[in-house]
C-alpha positions in Angstrom: 69.9 35.6 -142.1 68.3 33.1 -141.5 64.9 33.2 -139.1 62.5 30.3 -138.1 59.7 30.6 -136.9 57.8 29.0 -134.4 54.5 29.0 -132.2 51.4 27.8 -131.2 48.5 27.6 -133.3 47.4 31.4 -134.8 49.9 33.2 -132.7 50.8 35.6 -135.2 53.7 33.3 -137.0 52.7 34.2 -140.4 51.9 38.0 -139.8 55.5 38.3 -138.7 56.3 36.0 -141.9 54.6 38.9 -143.8 56.4 41.7 -142.0 60.1 40.1 -142.8 58.5 39.8 -146.7 58.2 43.4 -146.1 61.7 43.9 -145.7 62.9 41.7 -148.4 62.7 37.9 -147.1 62.6 35.0 -148.8 59.6 32.9 -147.4 59.6 29.2 -147.0 57.2 26.9 -145.0 57.5 23.7 -143.4 53.8 23.2 -144.2 53.7 23.9 -147.7 56.0 20.7 -147.8 53.4 19.3 -146.5 50.7 20.9 -149.1 52.7 20.7 -151.6 53.0 16.6 -151.1 49.1 16.5 -150.4 48.6 18.3 -153.5 50.8 16.0 -155.3 48.9 13.1 -153.7 46.1 14.4 -154.8 44.5 14.2 -151.0 42.5 17.3 -149.7 44.0 19.8 -147.3 43.1 20.2 -144.0 44.6 20.6 -140.4 44.7 16.8 -139.8 46.3 15.4 -143.1 48.8 18.2 -142.7 49.9 16.9 -139.3 49.4 13.0 -140.4 51.8 13.8 -143.4 54.2 15.3 -141.4 54.1 12.7 -138.9 54.6 10.1 -141.8 57.2 12.0 -143.6 59.1 12.3 -140.4 59.2 8.3 -139.5 60.6 7.9 -143.5 63.1 10.6 -143.4 63.8 11.0 -139.8 62.1 14.3 -137.6 64.3 16.8 -139.2 63.0 15.7 -142.8 61.1 18.7 -143.2 63.4 21.3 -143.0 66.2 18.7 -145.1 63.8 19.2 -147.6 63.9 23.2 -147.2 67.3 23.6 -147.3 68.3 23.4 -150.6 65.6 26.5 -151.1 67.6 27.8 -148.6 71.5 28.7 -149.8 71.1 31.1 -152.0 72.8 33.5 -149.7 69.5 35.6 -148.9 67.4 36.3 -146.7 64.9 34.0 -145.3 62.2 33.0 -143.1 61.4 29.4 -142.5 57.7 29.5 -140.8 55.6 26.4 -139.6 58.6 24.8 -137.4 57.4 22.3 -135.3 60.1 20.0 -134.3 63.4 20.3 -132.2 64.9 18.2 -135.1 64.1 20.6 -137.7 65.5 23.0 -135.4 68.9 21.1 -135.4 68.5 21.0 -139.2 68.1 24.7 -139.7 71.0 25.3 -137.0 73.5 24.2 -139.9 73.1 26.7 -141.6 74.6 30.2 -140.9 73.2 33.2 -139.0 70.1 30.8 -138.4 67.6 32.3 -135.5 64.7 30.8 -134.2 62.2 32.9 -132.7 58.6 32.4 -131.2 55.7 33.8 -131.5 53.0 33.5 -128.7 49.6 35.1 -127.8 46.6 34.1 -124.6 44.9 31.1 -126.1 41.9 32.9 -126.0 43.4 35.4 -128.4 45.2 32.8 -131.0 41.5 31.2 -131.1 39.5 34.2 -132.0 42.1 35.6 -134.8 41.9 31.7 -136.0 37.6 31.8 -136.5 38.6 35.1 -137.6 40.8 33.8 -140.8 38.4 30.7 -141.3 41.2 28.4 -142.9 40.4 25.2 -144.3 40.3 22.6 -141.4 40.2 25.1 -138.4 38.4 24.0 -135.3 35.3 25.8 -135.0 34.9 25.8 -131.0 37.5 26.3 -128.3 37.5 23.1 -127.1 38.3 21.9 -130.3 41.0 24.3 -130.4 42.7 23.0 -127.6 42.4 19.5 -128.4 44.0 19.7 -131.5 46.6 22.1 -130.2 47.4 19.4 -127.3 48.3 16.9 -130.2 51.6 19.2 -131.8 52.5 20.5 -128.0 54.7 17.3 -126.9 54.9 13.7 -127.9 57.2 10.7 -126.5 57.1 10.1 -130.3 60.2 12.0 -131.7 58.5 12.2 -135.7 55.9 13.5 -134.7 55.2 17.7 -133.6 57.0 18.8 -130.6 56.0 22.6 -130.2 57.0 22.7 -126.6 60.4 21.3 -127.3 60.9 23.4 -130.1 59.4 26.4 -128.4 62.1 25.6 -125.6 64.6 25.8 -128.4 64.0 29.9 -129.4 66.4 32.4 -129.5 64.0 35.0 -129.5 60.5 35.8 -128.2 57.8 37.8 -129.0 54.4 38.4 -127.6 51.6 39.4 -129.9 48.4 39.8 -127.8 47.3 43.1 -128.9 47.9 43.7 -132.9 49.9 44.0 -136.3 51.1 47.6 -134.9 52.7 46.1 -131.9 53.8 43.0 -133.3 55.8 45.2 -136.1 57.5 47.7 -133.2 58.6 44.6 -131.7 60.3 43.3 -134.6 62.0 46.3 -135.9 63.4 46.3 -132.4 64.5 43.0 -132.7 66.0 43.1 -136.0 68.1 46.0 -134.5 69.4 43.8 -131.6 70.4 41.5 -134.1 71.9 44.0 -136.7 69.4 43.9 -139.3 68.2 47.5 -138.6 
């Protein structure tokens, strides 16, 4: 099975991915493709650098470029997660693979900002206003090579709410896996 994860900033995609990894799923991320490329170029990692590079790679290779770069890592017949899907064309590329399912994880903005503050990643915004501005850049654009999170979310096969914590998300994930025949 191939599970794609999408969702807004700090919604819990990484937490869901960790739960799935605990069930034997291999982990891959569109953002890791970008981190690898930044490191190869000697560019320090930041949210802005990731956004700019992702957009540049999509302009060069097409909107589905990040997913295309991941595909060779996914064809071993095992169960895999693809995290950080932020463009509808990435979904289209991954839908070419057998068993692909896209899940959106979401939570209230205030909950997501509080999580972001606790995780303290490099480049995370420090104010709620900065958080909202950064998120707005990811939601939609008339340029198909940029992040199109709302369009990507609209393609999701399933949605999980993550407003309350890991235990509730785990219960929701188990119920979904049972629905998908993976219990």
